[in-house]
C-alpha angles and dihedrals in degrees: 000000000000093000091056089069091063119087127190112217121199116193121209095336105191101193118057090208089068090055090054091046091051091050090053091048091051095049094051089057097043099257117134112169115092125175123187122202111206097326115202092231126006138182095032138162087225090060090049091051093050092046089068095202100336091105092126088069091050092047092053096039117126118230116203138169101229140035089235090062091048092053097045110136096013119129095187128036128187118197121196115229130181097178136068112254130212093232113060112235133183103278128202134181118229094265093052089047091054092052095046091047094054093044089057098047090048085068090056095256130138119247132192131203107201125202125186138214120310093239102037111010118215124341121240090254091053093048091051088063088063123082091211136028117216118210120192106214097225124163107289089218090063109012099153108119125189113246095238090047090054090050090049092051096051093041089053093053090048090052093048090053091047092051090051093050092047092048091238123148115267092197120055115206109222112220115223092209136057093230132058090230092065091054093054119101118263114261125240094255091048089053091050092053089049092051090051090049091047094048092050092048093048089051091048093055092044096246093117125045107208089205092054108023094162094207091295095140092046090055091047090050089053091049095050091042090064093053101063093222117213125216091255091052090047090054090051092051093047089049091054091052092048093051090047091054091047091054091049091052092048092050090048092051092048091052091053092049091052 
């Protein structure tokens, strides 16, 4: 519910594709409220194409004539700025913006993230309607950032702050198996069977001399012990050994036939 109190405001966007790209950036980070101030072209099939499925955000977007209308009801406004201004203003980086944004909406307040025109950003008058300016520390040698990319960056920082506040994981572990069982660690008896299989295979290929093992298996046990092998990984390793032994038998049979 917190994220619903955050609106993204685009001022005088000239290219409809950037509106669609911004909608897509918002949706991937859980933001849904888009307000357009005098867009150059909207609605537009180009915006729909660039939204790549985030058409619900475009459909519900508000279109207004003035920035004042877009900010109605907001108690905190962040304006993006890529240029130095004559009048010093409280300045935040994107991460600080994300934290401040979430702190405000936690109190039940409305917040706006304001982005300016592609070619010139926000005017000084527009920026003075914002309590904070947000500067993205891009490379000064090439500081021009696409509008949708800027929206994505700030939306990401907002989401990261929201996840932290909610106590939700910010890193999702991707399971390599379709079942929970395959993600579980291999048991002691499964490891022992693997070591027996490995030792036999190494002897078959001549890598291990059973008469003079030279602590090889002990070192391999130590190596695998550090890895925390899962059942899926164990199955893969056992499969490799089985296929190796099959190839050895095939080669042996071929040699006898010759």
